[in-house]
C-alpha positions as CSV (number, residue, x, y, z in Angstrom):
1,M,0.0,0.0,0.0
2,P,1.5,3.4,-1.0
3,S,1.9,6.2,1.5
4,G,-1.5,7.5,2.4
5,G,-3.3,4.6,0.6
6,G,-4.7,3.2,3.8
7,R,-6.0,6.6,4.8
8,A,-7.5,7.0,1.4
9,L,-9.3,3.7,1.5
10,A,-10.6,4.5,5.0
11,G,-12.0,7.7,3.5
12,F,-14.5,5.6,1.6
13,L,-16.3,5.2,4.9
14,L,-17.2,8.9,4.7
15,S,-18.2,8.5,1.0
16,G,-20.6,5.7,1.9
17,L,-22.1,7.7,4.7
18,L,-22.8,10.6,2.4
19,M,-24.1,8.5,-0.5
20,A,-26.4,6.3,1.7
21,L,-27.8,9.3,3.6
22,L,-30.7,10.0,1.3
23,G,-32.0,6.4,1.3
24,A,-31.9,6.2,5.1
25,I,-33.3,9.7,5.9
26,L,-36.4,9.5,3.6
27,P,-38.5,7.6,6.3
28,A,-37.4,10.1,8.9
29,W,-38.6,12.9,6.6
30,G,-42.0,11.2,6.5
31,Y,-42.0,9.8,3.0
32,H,-43.2,6.4,4.3
33,R,-46.6,7.9,4.9
34,D,-49.6,8.2,2.6
35,P,-50.0,10.0,0.3
36,P,-46.4,9.7,-0.8
37,D,-44.7,12.5,-2.8
38,F,-42.5,10.3,-5.0
39,V,-41.8,13.2,-7.4
40,A,-40.1,15.1,-4.5
41,V,-38.0,12.0,-3.8
42,G,-37.1,11.8,-7.4
43,N,-36.0,15.4,-7.3
44,Y,-33.7,14.7,-4.3
45,F,-32.0,11.9,-6.2
46,L,-31.7,14.0,-9.3
47,S,-30.1,16.8,-7.3
48,L,-27.6,14.4,-5.7
49,A,-26.7,12.9,-9.1
50,V,-26.2,16.3,-10.7
51,G,-24.0,17.5,-7.9
52,L,-22.0,14.3,-8.0
53,V,-21.4,14.5,-11.7
54,A,-20.6,18.2,-11.7
55,A,-18.0,17.8,-8.9
56,T,-16.4,14.9,-10.7
57,L,-16.0,17.0,-13.9
58,F,-14.1,19.8,-12.2
59,A,-12.3,17.7,-9.6
60,R,-9.5,16.8,-12.0
61,R,-8.6,20.5,-12.6
62,L,-8.5,21.0,-8.8
63,L,-6.3,18.0,-8.4
64,E,-3.8,19.4,-11.0
65,R,-3.8,22.9,-9.5
66,R,-4.1,22.4,-5.8
67,G,-3.4,18.7,-5.1
68,V,-5.3,15.8,-3.6
69,G,-5.1,17.0,0.0
70,F,-6.8,20.3,-0.9
71,L,-9.6,18.5,-2.8
72,L,-10.3,16.1,0.1
73,V,-10.4,18.9,2.6
74,L,-12.7,20.9,0.4
75,A,-15.0,17.9,0.0
76,C,-15.2,17.5,3.8
77,V,-16.0,21.2,4.2
78,A,-18.7,21.0,1.6
79,A,-20.1,17.9,3.4
80,V,-20.2,19.7,6.8
81,V,-22.0,22.6,5.2
82,S,-24.6,20.5,3.3
83,L,-25.4,18.3,6.3
84,S,-25.7,21.2,8.6
85,Y,-28.0,23.0,6.1
86,L,-30.2,19.9,5.6
87,G,-30.6,19.7,9.3
88,L,-32.3,23.1,9.2
89,V,-34.6,22.5,6.2
90,G,-36.4,19.3,7.1
91,P,-40.2,18.9,6.8
92,P,-42.5,20.7,6.9
93,R,-40.4,23.1,4.9
94,L,-40.6,23.0,1.1
95,S,-38.9,20.0,-0.6
96,A,-37.1,22.4,-2.9
97,W,-34.9,23.6,0.0
98,R,-33.9,20.0,0.7
99,A,-33.2,19.4,-3.0
100,G,-30.7,22.3,-2.9
101,G,-29.0,20.7,0.0
102,M,-28.7,17.4,-1.8
103,L,-27.1,19.1,-4.7
104,V,-24.3,20.4,-2.4
105,L,-24.1,17.0,-0.7
106,G,-23.6,15.4,-4.1
107,M,-20.8,17.8,-5.0
108,S,-19.0,17.0,-1.7
109,A,-19.3,13.2,-2.4
110,G,-18.1,13.7,-6.0
111,M,-15.0,15.6,-4.9
112,L,-14.3,13.1,-2.2
113,N,-14.6,10.1,-4.5
114,A,-12.4,11.7,-7.1
115,G,-9.7,12.5,-4.6
116,L,-9.9,9.1,-3.0
117,F,-9.7,7.2,-6.3
118,Y,-6.8,9.4,-7.3
119,A,-5.0,8.7,-4.1
120,I,-5.3,4.9,-4.5
121,S,-4.4,4.9,-8.2
122,P,-1.2,2.9,-7.7
123,S,-3.0,0.2,-5.8
124,Y,-5.8,0.2,-8.3
125,T,-3.3,-0.3,-11.2
126,A,-1.6,-3.2,-9.4
127,D,-4.8,-5.0,-8.2
128,A,-8.0,-3.4,-9.5
129,A,-10.5,-6.0,-8.1
130,G,-8.8,-6.2,-4.7
131,T,-8.5,-2.5,-4.3
132,V,-12.1,-1.8,-5.3
133,S,-13.2,-4.6,-2.9
134,R,-11.3,-3.1,0.0
135,G,-12.6,0.3,-0.8
136,G,-16.1,-1.2,-1.2
137,F,-15.8,-2.6,2.3
138,W,-15.1,0.8,3.8
139,Y,-17.9,2.3,1.6
140,G,-20.3,-0.3,2.9
141,L,-19.3,0.3,6.4
142,G,-20.1,4.0,6.0
143,C,-23.5,3.2,4.5
144,L,-24.2,0.9,7.4
145,V,-23.2,3.6,9.9
146,A,-25.5,6.1,8.2
147,T,-28.4,3.7,8.2
148,L,-28.0,2.6,11.9
149,L,-27.6,6.2,13.0
150,V,-31.0,7.1,11.5
151,E,-32.6,4.0,12.8
152,G,-31.3,4.4,16.3
153,A,-32.3,8.1,16.5
154,F,-35.5,7.7,14.4
155,Y,-37.8,9.6,16.8
156,A,-35.3,12.4,17.4
157,P,-35.6,15.5,15.3
158,T,-33.9,15.0,11.9
159,G,-31.8,18.1,12.4
160,I,-30.1,16.4,15.4
161,I,-29.4,13.3,13.3
162,L,-27.9,15.3,10.4
163,W,-25.8,17.4,12.7
164,L,-24.4,14.3,14.4
165,M,-23.5,13.0,10.9
166,A,-21.7,16.3,10.2
167,G,-19.1,15.3,12.8
168,F,-17.7,12.6,10.5
169,P,-16.5,14.9,7.7
170,V,-15.1,17.2,10.5
171,V,-12.9,14.3,11.7
172,F,-11.8,13.3,8.2
173,G,-11.1,16.9,7.3
174,I,-8.8,17.3,10.2
175,L,-7.1,14.0,9.3
176,Y,-6.5,15.2,5.7
177,V,-5.2,18.6,6.8
178,R,-2.7,16.9,9.1
179,R,-1.7,13.9,7.0
180,P,-2.8,14.3,3.4
181,P,-2.4,11.2,1.1
182,G,0.7,11.0,-1.0
183,V,0.7,12.2,-4.6
184,P,0.5,9.2,-7.0
185,P,1.9,9.3,-10.6
186,P,-0.3,11.0,-13.2
187,I,-3.3,9.1,-14.5
188,Q,-3.3,8.0,-18.1
189,R,-6.1,9.8,-20.0
190,P,-7.9,8.5,-23.1
191,T,-7.0,10.3,-26.4
192,V,-9.8,11.6,-28.5
193,R,-9.2,8.8,-30.9
194,E,-9.5,6.2,-28.2
195,A,-12.7,7.8,-26.9
196,L,-14.2,7.7,-30.4
197,Q,-13.1,4.2,-31.0
198,D,-15.0,3.1,-27.9
199,F,-18.3,4.0,-29.5
200,R,-17.4,1.7,-32.4
201,S,-16.3,-1.2,-30.2
202,L,-18.8,-3.9,-29.5
203,G,-16.9,-4.8,-26.3
204,A,-16.9,-1.2,-25.0
205,I,-20.6,-0.9,-25.7
206,L,-21.4,-4.1,-23.9
207,F,-19.3,-3.2,-20.8
208,A,-20.8,0.3,-20.8
209,L,-24.3,-1.2,-20.8
210,L,-23.3,-3.6,-18.0
211,L,-22.1,-0.7,-15.9
212,F,-25.3,1.2,-16.7
213,F,-27.6,-1.5,-15.5
214,Q,-25.5,-2.8,-12.5
215,F,-24.8,0.6,-11.2
216,G,-28.5,1.6,-11.6
217,N,-29.6,-1.6,-9.9
218,E,-27.4,-1.1,-6.8
219,W,-28.3,2.6,-6.5
220,S,-32.0,2.0,-6.9
221,I,-32.1,-0.7,-4.2
222,A,-30.0,1.3,-1.8
223,G,-32.1,4.5,-2.3
224,W,-35.6,3.0,-2.4
225,L,-35.6,-0.1,-0.2
226,P,-37.1,1.5,3.0
227,I,-39.8,3.3,1.2
228,F,-40.7,0.2,-0.8
229,L,-41.0,-2.0,2.3
230,C,-43.1,0.6,4.2
231,H,-45.6,0.9,1.3
232,R,-45.6,-2.6,-0.1
233,V,-44.9,-4.9,2.9
234,S,-46.4,-2.5,5.5
235,V,-43.5,-2.7,7.9
236,S,-42.6,0.0,10.3
237,P,-39.9,2.6,9.3
238,Q,-37.5,1.2,11.8
239,E,-37.9,-2.3,10.5
240,A,-37.4,-1.0,7.0
241,L,-34.2,0.8,8.0
242,F,-33.0,-2.4,9.8
243,T,-33.5,-4.3,6.6
244,L,-31.5,-1.7,4.7
245,A,-28.8,-1.9,7.3
246,L,-28.8,-5.7,6.8
247,Y,-28.4,-5.1,3.0
248,W,-25.3,-3.0,3.6
249,F,-23.9,-5.5,6.1
250,C,-24.2,-8.3,3.6
251,L,-22.7,-6.2,0.9
252,M,-19.8,-5.2,3.2
253,T,-19.1,-8.7,4.4
254,G,-19.5,-10.1,0.9
255,R,-16.7,-7.8,-0.2
256,L,-14.5,-9.2,2.5
257,G,-15.3,-12.7,1.3
258,A,-14.5,-11.7,-2.2
259,I,-11.1,-10.3,-1.2
260,A,-10.3,-13.7,0.4
261,L,-11.6,-15.7,-2.6
262,L,-10.0,-13.6,-5.4
263,P,-6.6,-15.3,-5.2
264,R,-8.1,-18.8,-5.0
265,V,-11.1,-18.7,-7.4
266,R,-11.2,-17.7,-11.1
267,H,-12.8,-14.3,-11.3
268,R,-15.2,-15.4,-14.0
269,H,-16.5,-18.3,-11.9
270,L,-16.9,-15.9,-8.9
271,L,-18.8,-13.4,-11.1
272,F,-21.2,-16.0,-12.6
273,G,-21.7,-17.5,-9.2
274,S,-22.7,-14.2,-7.7
275,L,-25.4,-13.5,-10.2
276,P,-27.8,-16.3,-9.3
277,A,-27.7,-15.2,-5.7
278,A,-28.5,-11.6,-6.6
279,L,-31.3,-12.7,-8.9
280,F,-32.9,-15.0,-6.3
281,G,-32.7,-12.2,-3.7
282,M,-34.4,-9.8,-6.1
283,L,-37.2,-12.2,-6.9
284,V,-37.8,-12.9,-3.2
285,L,-37.9,-9.2,-2.5
286,Y,-40.3,-8.5,-5.3
287,Y,-42.8,-11.2,-4.3
288,T,-42.5,-11.2,-0.5
289,P,-45.6,-10.3,1.5
290,N,-43.8,-10.0,4.9
291,L,-40.6,-8.9,6.7
292,F,-39.1,-12.3,6.8
293,G,-39.2,-12.6,3.0
294,A,-37.7,-9.1,2.7
295,I,-34.8,-10.0,5.1
296,T,-34.2,-13.2,3.1
297,G,-34.2,-11.3,-0.2
298,V,-31.7,-8.6,0.9
299,V,-29.3,-11.2,2.4
300,F,-29.0,-12.9,-1.0
301,L,-29.1,-9.6,-2.9
302,G,-26.3,-8.0,-0.8
303,A,-24.1,-11.2,-1.0
304,G,-24.7,-11.5,-4.7
305,Y,-24.0,-7.9,-5.6
306,A,-20.8,-7.7,-3.4
307,S,-18.3,-8.9,-6.0
308,I,-20.0,-7.9,-9.3
309,Y,-18.8,-4.3,-9.6
310,P,-15.1,-4.9,-8.5
311,L,-14.8,-7.7,-11.0
312,V,-16.4,-5.7,-13.8
313,A,-14.1,-2.8,-13.1
314,E,-11.1,-5.1,-13.2
315,A,-12.3,-6.5,-16.5
316,I,-12.8,-3.1,-18.1
317,G,-9.4,-2.0,-16.8
318,R,-7.7,-5.0,-18.6
319,R,-9.5,-4.3,-21.9
320,F,-9.3,-0.5,-21.7
321,P,-6.2,0.5,-19.7
322,Y,-7.1,4.2,-19.5
323,Y,-10.3,3.5,-17.7
324,H,-10.3,4.9,-14.1
325,P,-13.4,4.6,-11.9
326,G,-12.8,7.9,-10.1
327,F,-13.1,10.0,-13.2
328,F,-15.5,10.4,-16.1
329,N,-13.9,9.1,-19.3
330,S,-15.2,8.1,-22.7
331,I,-18.3,5.8,-23.1
332,F,-18.1,4.5,-19.6
333,S,-18.8,8.0,-18.3
334,L,-22.2,7.9,-20.0
335,A,-22.9,4.5,-18.4
336,L,-22.1,5.7,-14.9
337,L,-24.2,8.8,-15.4
338,G,-27.2,6.7,-16.5
339,G,-26.8,4.6,-13.4
340,L,-26.8,7.7,-11.2
341,L,-30.0,8.9,-12.7
342,A,-31.8,5.6,-12.1
343,P,-33.1,6.3,-8.6
344,A,-34.5,9.7,-9.7
345,T,-36.2,8.1,-12.7
346,L,-37.8,5.5,-10.3
347,G,-39.3,8.4,-8.3
348,Y,-41.0,9.8,-11.3
349,L,-42.2,6.4,-12.5
350,A,-43.4,5.4,-9.0
351,S,-45.6,8.5,-9.0
352,I,-47.4,7.2,-12.1
353,L,-47.2,3.4,-11.9
354,G,-47.0,2.8,-8.1
355,V,-44.3,1.7,-5.7
356,D,-43.9,-1.8,-7.3
357,V,-41.8,-0.3,-10.1
358,V,-39.1,0.4,-7.5
359,I,-38.2,-3.3,-7.4
360,G,-39.7,-4.3,-10.8
361,I,-37.2,-2.3,-12.8
362,P,-34.1,-3.4,-10.9
363,L,-35.4,-7.0,-11.2
364,F,-35.5,-6.5,-15.0
365,G,-32.1,-4.9,-14.8
366,T,-30.6,-8.0,-13.1
367,F,-31.8,-10.2,-16.0
368,V,-30.2,-7.7,-18.4
369,V,-26.9,-7.9,-16.5
370,I,-26.9,-11.7,-16.8
371,A,-27.6,-11.5,-20.5
372,L,-24.8,-8.9,-21.0
373,L,-22.3,-10.9,-19.2
374,L,-23.1,-13.9,-21.4
375,L,-22.7,-11.6,-24.5
376,I,-19.4,-10.3,-23.2
377,W,-18.1,-13.9,-22.6
378,L,-19.2,-14.8,-26.2
379,E,-17.6,-11.7,-27.6
380,S,-14.3,-12.4,-25.8
381,K,-14.3,-16.0,-27.2
382,V,-14.9,-14.7,-30.8
383,T,-12.3,-11.9,-30.6
384,G,-9.8,-13.7,-28.4
385,R,-9.5,-10.8,-26.0
């Protein structure tokens, strides 16, 4: 691990806390009650995604001019400001105020992710799947912490919950001021010709579609699971948050298991073994009438999803060496952007078609992921890549 790499990986705990906040806080804001305002929820996710993408686009320039330490500290400051502000504009204030806060929160998460991925670039180059899995463990731990904090303080004013969460970026900001991560070598960028060639490459298109659907599936479940369970299964908000926490726990421990298995199991076998578990969990979650079925579904879903993204990122890195998960580049940028917009789209669709679409569309997306992996395997056999 390069100097500062361990601190950078641990920083994904803060990233997970920021990214999981919206899915956890929605019941505390009252969106589990009838009549639901799913359009407002969609606007929250859209604002978060826009902020995340905007920050990622200008983060590279900040890195070149001011360095990774400055970017990480700036991200922590933005996170403190956004969390403190969101603590002041909870219901019954207009949802537009909260959407503005989610925009700044997304910007803080985008800057943080870009800085962290830049800091771990040498480790990612040497071992993409292992590094992403370790980062995914810390990310899942942050998501778990955010969910448990909201569940444990559910009946407290939401402002207090958010102000407590603001303490995390304060701690990480102080850490990065005192001991910023080391500066890794420059990241290889795609040329214009390489970027244009991706749009003519069947393999690049298949991988981009795979990122699009898998990223959209994971974000949709993480953002909408508590609201879905409250409206469809009629569980209490705290039970729904416990189920979401269990999902994050299974995802986190699944990443630990993947780290242990990667040196011993062929990556393709691990990937194709994870998909049936994820599909089974999704089917159980979609059809369950009770909390027990929901818990069963999220256990299989979290365990199944754990190794998919790390292995896909590694495969893309082998085929397209300039690919870097912390920055937007070429056709894969469009895929990640589409995945970020999936939870917002679900909000608008749920307002028209009902809450079932929240699981129905990710269920369809899981079938698509399986089909795309089979097509990628066939394409690699035909081309010999």
